[in-house]
Structure formats: C-alpha cells, structure tokens
C-alpha positions in Angstrom: 115.6 -64.0 -53.4 119.7 -65.1 -53.1 120.9 -67.1 -50.4 122.8 -64.3 -48.4 120.5 -61.5 -49.4 117.5 -59.6 -47.2 115.3 -57.7 -49.3 112.8 -54.8 -47.7 110.0 -54.0 -49.9 109.1 -50.2 -49.9 105.5 -49.2 -48.4 104.8 -47.0 -51.1 105.5 -49.5 -53.7 109.2 -48.3 -54.7 111.8 -50.4 -55.7 113.1 -52.7 -52.9 116.1 -52.3 -50.7 118.8 -55.1 -50.8 121.3 -56.1 -47.6 124.1 -58.3 -47.7 124.6 -60.8 -45.0 126.5 -60.6 -42.8 125.2 -57.2 -41.6 127.7 -55.9 -39.7 130.6 -53.8 -40.8 133.3 -50.9 -39.6 134.8 -51.7 -36.2 135.6 -49.9 -33.0 133.1 -46.9 -32.5 132.4 -46.7 -36.1 130.9 -50.4 -36.0 127.6 -50.7 -38.0 125.5 -53.6 -37.4 122.8 -53.4 -40.4 120.4 -55.9 -38.5 119.4 -53.7 -36.2 118.8 -51.1 -39.0 116.7 -53.2 -40.3 114.2 -53.6 -37.4 114.4 -49.7 -36.5 113.4 -49.1 -40.7 110.5 -51.5 -39.5 109.6 -49.6 -36.7 109.5 -46.4 -38.3 107.2 -47.9 -41.2 104.9 -48.5 -38.1 105.2 -44.8 -37.0 104.5 -43.7 -40.6 101.4 -46.0 -41.2 99.4 -46.5 -38.0 97.3 -48.5 -39.4 100.2 -51.5 -39.6 101.8 -50.6 -36.2 99.5 -52.9 -34.1 100.2 -56.0 -36.9 103.4 -55.4 -37.2 104.3 -55.2 -33.6 102.5 -58.2 -32.3 103.1 -60.6 -35.3 106.7 -59.5 -36.6 108.4 -57.6 -34.3 108.0 -59.9 -31.2 110.1 -62.7 -32.4 113.5 -62.0 -34.1 117.3 -62.7 -33.6 119.7 -60.2 -35.2 122.5 -62.5 -35.2 120.8 -65.2 -37.1 120.6 -64.9 -40.7 117.2 -67.4 -41.0 115.8 -65.4 -38.3 116.4 -61.9 -40.1 114.9 -63.5 -43.2 111.8 -64.7 -41.7 111.3 -61.3 -40.3 111.7 -59.2 -43.8 109.5 -62.1 -45.4 106.6 -61.3 -43.0 107.3 -57.7 -43.4 107.3 -58.0 -47.1 104.1 -59.7 -47.2 102.4 -57.4 -44.9 103.6 -54.5 -47.1 102.5 -55.8 -50.3 99.1 -56.7 -49.1 98.6 -52.9 -47.8 99.8 -51.6 -51.1 97.2 -53.7 -52.9 94.7 -52.8 -50.6 95.5 -49.1 -51.0 95.2 -48.6 -54.7 92.8 -46.1 -55.4 92.5 -45.1 -51.7 94.1 -42.3 -49.5 97.4 -43.5 -49.9 98.8 -41.2 -52.4 97.7 -38.3 -49.9 100.4 -39.4 -47.5 103.3 -39.8 -50.1 105.4 -36.9 -51.2 105.2 -35.2 -47.6 108.3 -34.0 -45.6 109.5 -36.5 -43.1 109.3 -36.0 -39.5 112.4 -35.3 -37.5 112.7 -38.4 -36.1 112.4 -40.3 -39.1 114.5 -37.7 -41.1 117.3 -38.6 -38.7 117.1 -42.2 -39.4 117.0 -41.8 -43.1 120.2 -39.6 -42.9 122.5 -42.1 -40.7 120.9 -45.1 -42.7 122.5 -43.1 -45.7 125.6 -42.3 -44.0 126.3 -45.9 -43.0 125.9 -47.0 -46.4 127.8 -44.2 -48.3 130.5 -43.9 -45.7 132.4 -47.0 -45.5 135.6 -45.8 -44.4 135.0 -43.1 -41.9 138.6 -43.0 -41.1 139.5 -41.5 -44.5 138.0 -38.3 -43.4 140.5 -37.7 -41.1 143.5 -37.6 -43.7 144.1 -33.9 -43.6 146.8 -31.6 -43.0 146.8 -30.6 -39.4 145.9 -26.9 -38.3 144.8 -26.5 -42.1 141.6 -24.9 -43.3 140.7 -28.2 -44.5 140.4 -30.0 -41.4 137.4 -32.0 -41.2 134.6 -31.8 -38.8 130.9 -33.0 -38.9 127.9 -30.8 -37.3 125.0 -32.8 -35.3 121.9 -33.4 -36.5 120.5 -31.2 -33.3 122.3 -28.3 -34.1 120.9 -28.2 -37.4 117.3 -28.5 -36.1 118.0 -25.6 -33.3 119.3 -23.4 -36.6 115.8 -24.2 -38.1 113.8 -23.5 -35.1 115.8 -20.0 -34.8 115.5 -18.7 -38.4 112.2 -18.3 -39.9 112.8 -20.0 -43.3 110.6 -19.4 -46.2 110.2 -20.7 -49.7 112.2 -17.7 -51.0 115.3 -18.8 -49.0 118.5 -19.9 -50.8 120.8 -22.1 -48.4 124.6 -22.8 -48.8 127.0 -24.7 -46.9 130.6 -23.4 -47.2 132.4 -26.6 -46.8 129.9 -29.2 -46.7 132.0 -31.9 -46.3 129.8 -35.3 -47.2 126.9 -33.1 -47.3 124.8 -34.3 -44.7 123.6 -30.4 -43.9 122.7 -29.6 -46.8 120.7 -32.9 -47.2 119.0 -32.2 -43.8 118.0 -28.6 -45.0 116.7 -29.9 -48.3 114.2 -32.7 -46.7 113.4 -30.3 -43.3 112.9 -26.8 -44.7 110.8 -25.2 -47.5 114.2 -23.5 -49.0 114.0 -22.8 -52.8 117.5 -24.4 -53.3 119.8 -25.8 -51.0 124.2 -25.3 -52.0 127.0 -27.4 -50.7 130.6 -26.7 -51.5 133.6 -28.8 -50.5 137.0 -28.6 -51.9 138.7 -31.9 -50.0 138.7 -34.9 -52.1 137.7 -37.9 -49.9 134.4 -35.8 -48.2 133.5 -35.1 -52.1 133.7 -38.3 -53.3 131.5 -39.6 -50.1 129.1 -37.0 -50.9 128.4 -38.3 -54.5 127.4 -41.8 -52.7 125.4 -39.8 -50.0 123.1 -37.9 -52.8 122.6 -41.4 -54.5 121.7 -43.1 -51.3 119.7 -40.4 -49.8 117.5 -40.2 -53.0 116.9 -43.9 -52.9 116.0 -43.9 -49.5 113.7 -41.0 -49.6 112.0 -42.4 -52.7 111.5 -46.2 -50.6 109.6 -44.0 -47.8 107.4 -41.8 -50.1 109.2 -38.4 -48.9 109.9 -35.2 -50.4 112.8 -33.1 -50.6 113.6 -29.8 -51.9 116.1 -29.2 -54.7 120.0 -29.1 -53.6 123.3 -29.5 -55.3 126.6 -31.0 -53.8 129.3 -29.2 -55.6 133.3 -30.1 -55.4 135.4 -26.7 -55.7 136.5 -23.9 -53.6 134.3 -21.7 -52.3 136.6 -18.7 -52.4 136.8 -19.1 -56.1 135.2 -16.4 -58.1 133.0 -19.2 -59.9 131.1 -19.4 -56.4 131.1 -15.8 -55.5 127.6 -15.2 -57.1 126.1 -18.3 -55.2 127.2 -16.9 -51.9 126.0 -13.4 -52.6 122.4 -14.6 -53.8 122.2 -17.1 -50.7 120.1 -15.4 -47.6 121.2 -18.4 -45.4 124.9 -19.1 -45.1 126.4 -22.2 -42.7 129.9 -21.9 -42.1 132.0 -24.3 -39.7 135.0 -21.9 -39.3 136.1 -22.9 -36.2 139.3 -24.2 -37.7 139.9 -21.3 -40.6 142.6 -19.3 -40.4 142.5 -15.5 -40.3 143.2 -15.1 -44.1 140.2 -17.2 -45.1 138.1 -15.3 -42.7 139.0 -12.2 -44.1 138.0 -13.3 -47.8 134.8 -14.8 -46.2 134.0 -11.3 -45.0 134.8 -9.7 -48.3 131.8 -11.8 -49.9 129.6 -11.2 -47.0 129.7 -7.8 -47.2 127.6 -8.0 -50.9 124.9 -10.3 -49.0 121.3 -8.9 -48.9 119.6 -7.0 -46.2 118.0 -9.8 -43.7 120.7 -12.6 -45.1 121.8 -14.8 -42.0 124.9 -16.5 -41.3 125.7 -19.3 -39.2 129.1 -20.0 -38.0 131.3 -21.6 -35.5 133.4 -18.4 -34.5 131.9 -15.2 -35.1 133.2 -12.4 -37.3 133.1 -9.4 -35.4 132.8 -9.2 -31.5 129.4 -9.5 -29.5 129.3 -6.1 -27.9 130.9 -4.5 -31.2 130.0 -0.5 -31.6 130.5 2.0 -34.5 133.2 4.6 -34.4 134.8 6.6 -36.7 137.7 4.1 -36.8 135.8 0.8 -37.7 133.2 2.1 -40.4 134.5 -0.4 -42.9 134.6 -3.5 -40.6 131.7 -5.9 -41.2 130.4 -5.6 -37.8 128.6 -2.0 -39.1 126.3 -4.0 -41.2 125.3 -7.1 -39.0 124.3 -8.0 -35.8 125.3 -10.8 -34.0 124.2 -13.2 -31.2 125.5 -16.5 -29.7 123.2 -19.5 -29.8 122.4 -21.5 -27.1 125.6 -24.3 -27.1 124.3 -28.1 -27.2 126.4 -30.9 -25.9 127.5 -32.8 -28.9 127.2 -30.7 -31.5 130.2 -31.1 -33.3 132.4 -34.6 -34.3 135.6 -33.4 -32.8 134.4 -32.7 -29.0 132.0 -33.9 -26.7 131.9 -30.4 -24.9 129.0 -27.9 -25.8 130.1 -25.3 -28.4 128.4 -22.0 -29.3 127.4 -21.2 -32.9 127.0 -17.6 -33.7 123.8 -16.1 -35.8 124.7 -13.2 -37.6 121.8 -10.8 -39.5 122.6 -8.0 -42.2 121.4 -4.9 -41.5 122.8 -1.9 -43.3 120.4 0.3 -41.4 122.4 -0.2 -38.6 125.2 1.9 -40.4 122.1 4.2 -41.8 121.5 4.8 -38.2 124.9 6.0 -37.4 124.7 8.3 -39.8 121.4 9.8 -39.1 122.9 11.1 -35.8 124.5 14.0 -37.7 121.3 15.0 -39.2 118.7 17.4 -38.1 121.5 19.6 -36.7 120.4 22.2 -33.9 122.2 25.3 -32.5 121.6 26.5 -29.0 123.9 28.5 -26.7 126.8 28.5 -29.2 126.9 24.5 -29.2 125.6 22.2 -31.7 123.1 19.5 -30.4 122.8 16.5 -32.6 119.7 14.4 -31.6 120.9 15.2 -27.9 124.1 15.1 -28.6 126.4 18.0 -28.0 129.3 18.7 -30.5 131.7 21.8 -30.0 134.1 22.4 -32.9 133.3 19.6 -34.7 133.7 17.2 -31.5 131.3 15.6 -29.6 130.7 16.2 -26.1 128.8 14.2 -23.6 126.6 16.1 -20.6 129.9 15.4 -18.1 132.2 16.7 -20.6 129.7 20.0 -20.4 129.7 20.2 -16.9 133.6 19.9 -16.8 134.0 22.6 -19.1 131.8 25.0 -17.2 133.6 23.9 -14.0 136.9 24.7 -15.7 135.9 27.9 -17.1 134.7 29.0 -13.5 137.7 27.7 -11.8 140.0 29.6 -14.4 138.0 32.8 -13.8 138.8 32.3 -10.3 142.3 31.7 -10.6 142.8 34.8 -12.8 141.2 37.0 -10.1 143.5 35.2 -7.4 146.5 35.8 -9.6 146.0 39.8 -9.7 145.3 40.0 -5.9 148.5 38.0 -5.7 150.1 40.3 -8.3 148.8 43.4 -5.9 150.3 42.2 -2.7 153.6 41.0 -4.4 153.9 44.6 -4.6 153.9 45.0 -1.1 155.7 41.8 -0.3 157.9 40.8 -3.0 159.9 37.4 -3.0 163.3 37.6 -1.7 165.3 34.8 -1.4 168.6 36.3 0.3 169.1 38.6 3.3 171.1 41.2 1.6 168.0 41.5 -1.0 165.7 41.7 2.3 167.6 44.4 3.9 168.1 46.4 0.3 163.9 46.2 -0.1 163.6 47.4 3.6 166.1 50.4 2.7 164.3 51.2 -0.2 160.8 51.2 1.0 161.8 53.3 4.0 163.2 56.2 1.6 160.2 56.1 -0.6 158.1 56.2 2.1 159.6 59.1 3.8 159.7 60.8 0.6 156.2 60.2 0.2 155.6 61.7 3.5 157.7 64.9 2.9 156.0 65.3 -0.4 152.3 65.1 1.1 153.3 67.2 4.2 155.0 70.0 1.9 151.7 69.9 -0.2 149.7 70.4 3.0 151.9 73.1 4.4 152.0 74.9 0.9 148.3 75.0 1.0 148.0 76.0 4.4 150.4 78.9 3.9 148.4 79.9 1.1 145.3 80.3 2.6 146.9 82.4 5.3 148.3 84.9 2.9 147.1 88.5 3.6 145.8 90.9 1.4 147.9 93.9 0.4 147.1 97.1 2.2 145.7 100.2 0.4 148.4 102.4 -1.0 151.2 99.6 -1.2 152.1 97.8 -4.5 151.0 94.6 -5.1 153.7 92.3 -4.1 155.7 90.0 -7.3 153.5 87.1 -8.2 154.3 84.5 -6.2 155.2 81.4 -8.3 152.7 78.6 -8.2 153.5 75.9 -5.7 155.3 73.0 -7.0 153.0 70.0 -7.8 153.5 67.1 -5.5 155.5 64.2 -6.8 153.3 61.3 -7.7 153.4 58.4 -5.6 156.1 56.0 -6.2 154.9 53.3 -8.6 154.6 49.8 -6.9 156.8 47.1 -7.9 155.6 44.4 -10.3 157.5 41.4 -11.1 158.9 41.4 -14.4 158.2 38.8 -17.0 161.1 36.4 -17.5 162.9 37.0 -20.6 163.6 33.6 -22.9 167.2 32.8 -22.6 169.3 33.4 -25.5 171.4 30.6 -26.8 175.1 31.7 -27.6 175.6 33.6 -30.6 177.1 31.5 -33.3 180.3 32.5 -34.9 180.5 33.5 -38.4 181.3 31.2 -41.1 184.7 32.1 -42.7 184.4 31.0 -46.4 187.5 32.8 -48.0 189.5 29.8 -47.3 186.6 27.3 -48.9 186.2 29.8 -51.7 190.0 29.6 -52.7 190.0 26.1 -52.3 187.2 25.4 -54.9 188.9 27.9 -57.1 192.2 26.0 -57.1 190.7 22.3 -57.8 188.8 23.9 -60.7 191.8 25.2 -62.2 193.7 21.8 -61.6 191.1 20.2 -63.4 191.0 22.4 -66.1 194.6 22.6 -66.9 197.3 20.3 -68.0 199.7 21.1 -65.4 197.3 20.0 -62.6 197.3 16.4 -63.9 200.1 15.2 -61.9 198.8 16.8 -58.5 195.4 15.5 -58.8 194.1 12.2 -56.9 193.2 9.3 -58.5 189.3 8.3 -58.8 187.4 6.7 -56.2 186.7 3.2 -56.9 183.9 2.5 -59.6 184.0 6.4 -60.4 185.0 7.8 -63.9 187.8 10.7 -64.0 186.4 13.0 -66.5 188.2 16.4 -67.0 186.3 19.8 -67.3 186.5 21.9 -70.6 188.9 24.6 -70.4 188.1 28.3 -71.3 191.0 30.4 -72.5 191.1 34.2 -73.2 192.7 34.9 -76.7 193.7 38.5 -77.9 189.9 39.5 -78.9 188.7 38.6 -75.2 186.3 36.3 -76.4 185.7 32.8 -74.8 186.7 30.0 -76.9 185.2 26.7 -75.6 187.4 23.3 -76.3 185.6 20.1 -76.1 186.6 16.7 -74.9 187.9 14.5 -77.4 184.9 11.6 -78.4 186.4 8.5 -79.2 185.9 8.1 -83.1 184.8 4.0 -82.9 182.0 2.9 -82.7 180.0 6.0 -83.5 176.8 4.8 -82.2 177.7 4.3 -78.7 177.7 6.8 -76.2 180.6 8.0 -74.4 179.7 6.9 -71.0 178.8 3.7 -72.3 182.3 3.2 -73.9 184.1 4.1 -70.7 182.0 1.6 -68.6 182.6 -0.9 -71.4 186.3 -0.3 -71.3 186.0 -0.8 -67.4 184.3 -4.2 -67.8 187.4 -5.4 -70.4 189.5 -4.1 -67.8 188.7 -6.6 -65.2 187.6 -9.3 -67.5 191.2 -9.3 -68.8 192.8 -9.2 -65.3 190.6 -12.0 -64.2 191.8 -14.1 -67.2 195.4 -13.3 -66.2 194.8 -14.6 -62.9 193.4 -17.9 -64.4 196.6 -18.3 -66.1 198.3 -18.2 -63.1 199.7 -21.6 -61.3 198.0 -20.2 -58.0 194.7 -20.3 -59.5 194.1 -23.9 -59.5 195.1 -24.2 -55.5 192.7 -22.0 -55.0 190.0 -23.3 -56.8 190.6 -26.8 -55.0 190.6 -24.9 -51.8 186.9 -23.4 -52.6 185.9 -27.0 -53.7 186.9 -28.2 -50.7 185.3 -25.7 -48.6 181.9 -26.2 -50.4 181.7 -30.0 -49.8 182.3 -29.6 -46.5 179.7 -27.1 -46.2 177.2 -29.6 -47.9 178.0 -32.5 -45.7 177.2 -30.3 -42.8 173.5 -28.8 -44.3 172.4 -33.0 -44.9 173.4 -33.6 -41.6 171.3 -31.0 -40.3 168.8 -32.2 -42.6 168.8 -35.7 -41.0 168.3 -34.2 -37.5 165.3 -32.3 -38.8 
C-alpha cells in the first residue's frame, strides 16, 4: 500500500477501490469529502451484510478521525481484515446467493452519489451553455425518478429512453432499480457527454464492488431529433424528457415522434404536451392530445437542480382508443321524430343539438307561430285604424271612411226596400194584360274592400347614363391608322421608358380588291437571333455606350470621389454603432 493511498476491499471479492489522500475536493457547495464517503460506504456494507453489522460498528466505526490520515488508514485496514476473513469463510456457502441482486434504494442512492463525485470533478463546467437555449443543463433528483418508478408499472418488456440524458444519472438509476429490457440515454452537449463516459466506467466498477446487478443500458452522444435515433424513440415504451427549457420548435418535433409511439407508452416530462383539460373537437383532430391522457404528478420539493421549489412533472399515456371512441359517437344512428340521434346526441341537418338547444328550438317555433297569429290580427285591425302620421292624412281618412260607410248603408237600405217592394207587388187582375216584365233588381254593391298596408317596394337607384362609345371608336380607328401609315410617324408620341415601339403591318387594297399583307423588315444579321432579343440587345448597347461616354467626362471623377467619401462616412457611423452595441 502506498504512503498516501487508502484501499477498501470488496465484500464479494471484487477488485479493491483506491482513494488518494487528501480526500477533499471541490469548493463551496460542490465541496466533497472522501473520508465521509469511506465511512458511509462501510456503513452500507454493514446494512447489506447483517452478520457484519455488530462487530464492524463496535470495533471499527467506534473510533476514527476523518481529518487524520493515520486514523483513516487504521479504519480501512481493520475493515479490510474483517472483509477478507468473511470472504474466506463464505466460500462454498450462501454468499453467492446474495450477489447479483438489485441494490436497495438507499444503497443505490449512495452508489450514484459516489459515481457522480468521482466522475464529475468540475461541476461548474456543466453550466457552460447558451442561456435560454434548448441545451440548458439541469439535473433530475433521485426522489423524482423513484416517484416515476412507483407510479409507472415497469416490466421486463419495457424500453426506457431519456431524451437529453446529461451525465446519465437517470439512465443508470433506471437500469439498476427497474427490470427494464434496455435503457437508452441520448445527450447532445459536449461536456455532459464527456462526463457521462466517466459515469459509465465508475458505475460499473462500484456495482461490481458491491456485487449488485443492473440491466442493459447505453449512453449515446448525439442529437435525439435526428433520424438516426427516431427508431429508438418510436420503439420505447417509457420516455423521459426534461423539456422545461425546450422551445416550441423542439416540442413540435417531439410531438411528431410521439405520434408514432405504441399504445400504452408513457411519457414523463417537465412540461405537458397538451392541456390537462383537453377535449376533442372537429378543429383539433390533428393534435397530439387526441391520442393521450395527461395527468399531473405530485410536485416534489427539490426535484430539480435549478430551483428548490416544487416542480410539477406530467405523465402522458398513449391511448388511440380515445380518438376511436370519439368517432364511435357517429355510428349506430337512429332517427326519431325527424331528428337523428347518435348515442343520445341529437343531430339535425348534420349539426349536433343538445337538449337545451332542442327545447329552445321548440320554444322558438311556438313563439314564431304566436307572432304570426298576432301579425294577422294586427293586419285586420290595421284596416280599421290605419297608421296616419299627419293631421291632413287623418282628416282624409275620416272623410273617405264616412263616404264609404254612407254608401254601404245606402246600398244595404236600397236592397232591403226593393226586396220589400217586391214582396208587396200585387197579382194582376183577371182580364187585364200582364204588365211588362219587371227588370230585375240591381245587385247590391259589394262592400268596400278593407284597406291593407301595401308592401314596401325596394328603392330604385338612379338610372345609369348610357355610355357613348362613338367617340372612343373613332379615336381607336384614328390611332390605328396612324400606327399603320407612314404619314403618322411624326404625329405619334414617343414610346414609354422600357417599351419597344413596334409598328403594325399595313393592309392595302389593290385594284383587284385583294388584301396584301406586308411584313415588317427583320434585321438580316445575326440570323439566329430573334427580333425581340435583338431589340433588347440594341437597347443594352445604347445604355452601355452612354455610360462609357459619361465616364469620359471630367465630372465623372468628382462624382466618384463624392460617392467614396459618402461611403466612408457611412462606414465610420456603422462602426461607431457596433462599438456601442
């Protein structure tokens, strides 16, 4: 044994671990005392081997000084002798039956703390990340992972994956505390991935030293959003993601991958992927909430490293029957009283109507019927008492009504008198000729029709003035003649900037009365160049020659120097603003 080294022998005969004196490391809140760790290791060995608990506590752990090298060396030597004798005596006994078992939670917490202290020697380097970016580093506590294990029934068929695993603490805890088939951890950042490699080596060493069993796990360096790791995410049945600092872009990409998870898959996250009170409607059928149930886990104090306050985590369970049940409502359709009922839901004209809406519709129909009857009665009454708004209209109404009523009375009286006279007519005497045939009594005039309110006629707009197109046609004709004749070349306006003036072909009538079509001349060279392209090239040539002529002038030098000075002033101003920012 070296002068400044402390060794601890394994209680199962594995390779001894070595501590180097001085045992303290770190500073501030990250200060670690290796002497205290050695004492705690001995105590956990006593808990794991009850037959050694009494002698070790009475003879070894009764007297020691963590600040003295000699005292700690004596403590380690006495522990090693006791462990070596126990290993020799246990050969061929039941000791191998206690090996390769899962560690208890208390022992696993101690092992993970040992692994972290020896692997992460500079914890401050973990905080070297870009603020407010998805790469913000944060650690999850041991208690939160235990809570997740208790709430989720984990079997040997489950596959666990930690998206953004950091140094790999959660993955190691799941591999040692659960019967998962395999555990994956994917981390993109450079420094946490480097520490994760050291965590992997130290974890295997200490688990072998204690003689404890752990499941298969893999700590992978990479981006979990790439297609390389998509299959791992889709095949997982338990997904853990600390997405508290993830942006909307990363969350959306995660939702796309979670949509392909198997039914029954569970997702534990620090920020829910859909509201707790999510309800399926026709407008959100494409949302991830239609295939998952969300519940909030009991917040734990100190569950994360970035705050001491309780932080809520959310459990999502994939269940596609939730969406199937929603569509099942539109099956087994029954029709009753002219209305479609789907599982107790009334549907009319393709729209769902609840019971309150049905009652309101019936009430509305009854009310409309009452209003229609009242309208008829009002119309009848309005014939007797019309709506008049002026004194003159009222006097006219009274006059007209008086005349109409008088004429009605006269007609009725004449009818009655004629009928009475007709009844009093005497029969002709015998021997006298019968009187001339009496003309039939005039039919009584029908009563005056009751006045009803005439319907309003829609207001007519002002009549549109007819468009005179004679002048426009003459103008178009004259312009066409100017464009097709040579006499109009001096009368035409110059073409607009950027436009090409092309003269139309002329049509002349010869003595035979036949029309002769004259084509425009096409430049002979180059023959393979289209006419429109040749015109454009000529325009470019003209502009280029004008620019060369301007560069030959003496004023061009002054113009160029002025532009250079202006750009220098602008550059100086921009550099000044850059220094201020």
